[in-house]
N, C-alpha and C positions, 0 to 999 in steps of 0.2 A: 502495499502500500505507500502512495505516493505521501510526503508532507507539504503541506506550502509552505513559502516563507512566509514574509510581513507582506498582509495585506495593503494593496495596491489602491490609492484613490485616485480614480479621474472622473471627470466632471463627463466626460463624452463615453465614458463606457460603464453601463451596470456591470457589478457582482453580484452574482445570485447564492448564494449560500443552502442548500437545500439535503434533503434525504429522499433521494428515489424510493425508499420503502416507508412514506405516507401519503395520502394522496393530499395533501394540501401541496405539498412540495411537488408531486408530480404536476397537481393543475396549475399552479402556477409557472413551473418552464415550459408546459403545454403556450400560455398565453405569450412565453416571451418569445417562442420557435416562430409566434406568427405575425410578428414588427420585423422591421425591419431596421434597425436600431443593433447597434454592438454589444455583445454581451458574454459573460466568463462567467458558467454555468459550472458550481463546485457539488460535485453529488460526493456528502459527507459517507456514502457508502462505498465511493473508492480513493475517496481522497482523504486525508484526515487532516485537519485543520488545528495548527498546534497550540497551545497551553495559550499561550501569549497572544496571541491572537485573538482566541477565547473572550480573556480579560481586557483586552483593548477592545473587540463586540460588545460587552456586556458594559465597557463603560462608556462605549458612542449610546449607546440606547438610553444610560441612565438605570440598569438593573445590573442585580449581582449574577453571577455566574450561574447561581442556582436556580433563579429567577425564566433563564433561556430554555429549561428542559420543563416538558411537559409531563408533569408528575405520574397522571395518567397511564403514560407511555412504561410506567417504569412497573417490576414485580416486586414489589416491596411496599408494608406499609407508611402513607405517606406521612404519618404521625412520626415515625422513626428517621424524619430526614431533617426534621428540628434540630439536630447537633450537626450534621452537615455541613463541612467549610470549603473553601472555594475550590482545594487539592481535591476534593470529596467529588463536587460535581465535576470535576474536571474527567476524573477515570469512569463517573456514569456516562457522559458523553462519548468521550474514545471509546467507551466498549458497546457504544449503543446507541450509533447513529439515527436513529426512529423517532431518541427519545428530544429530538430537536423537531417537532413537527409542524413547526412554523417556518419556514422559511426567512431568511435576513439577506435583505436587500443592502445593498452600498452602493451610493453614486456620488465621487464628492464627498463633501464634509455631509453627505446625508446618508443616516443608519435608518431601516425599520424593518422590526419583524411579521410580517406578510398573516394577517388572520384570517383573510378571503383572499383569493388567487386574483380577483381584478385589480387588487389593492396598486398589484404589480406597475399598473398602466399609468399611476398618480408620478413614477419615478422620470419614465419617459415623456411627463406633461403631454398624453398625447393633444394631438390637434384635432379639437372637436367641433371645430370650425360649424356651423348648421345645424349643432345638435341641439338646438334652443328653439329652431324653428322646425319642432317636431307636429306633426298633425296631430298628436294627442295631446298636446297641450292648445289645443283650437288655434295658434298660430299661422297663418297661410307661408309655405317655404318663399324666401324671394328671388324671384326666375328671372330680375332684371340681368338685361347683361352688363358683364362688368368692365368688359374689351374697348374701348375706344372707339372707330369707327368698321373695324372688320367686319366682313362678310364669307365667310367660311362656305356658304353657297352661292356658286355663279348665276347671277339674276340674267332670265333669259331677255335678250333683245331683241 
């Protein structure tokens, strides 16, 4: 298994850290594959993220390392985790990628844990021009010509 170096933070590329063993992880990745943007997908089932990087991610999210873990994915009583320190949580993450059930998106200085796969689109500020002109909100679409005096169909003379 490979181990990743220091987290690169690039405004022009999104990094998605996810587990292919989780539903939210695979669905979030499927959203990324459908858009024409540069991204780096790191599947925790295949690539280890270093302990230092997990600490950096938790810090960027403003949470403890244990808060990254989906306790429902663990085979132990949650009450017994009260005594866990960062090193305990790191061991759990390193040995069971599916405890990271919510993928982590990083782009530039922004870091977000994704609860719902469509949230990943916010990271790309996906162009939503025209969406507010939906027939469902009783707004007629703007179908006026926005180009100058261009005629795309030659008029018969």
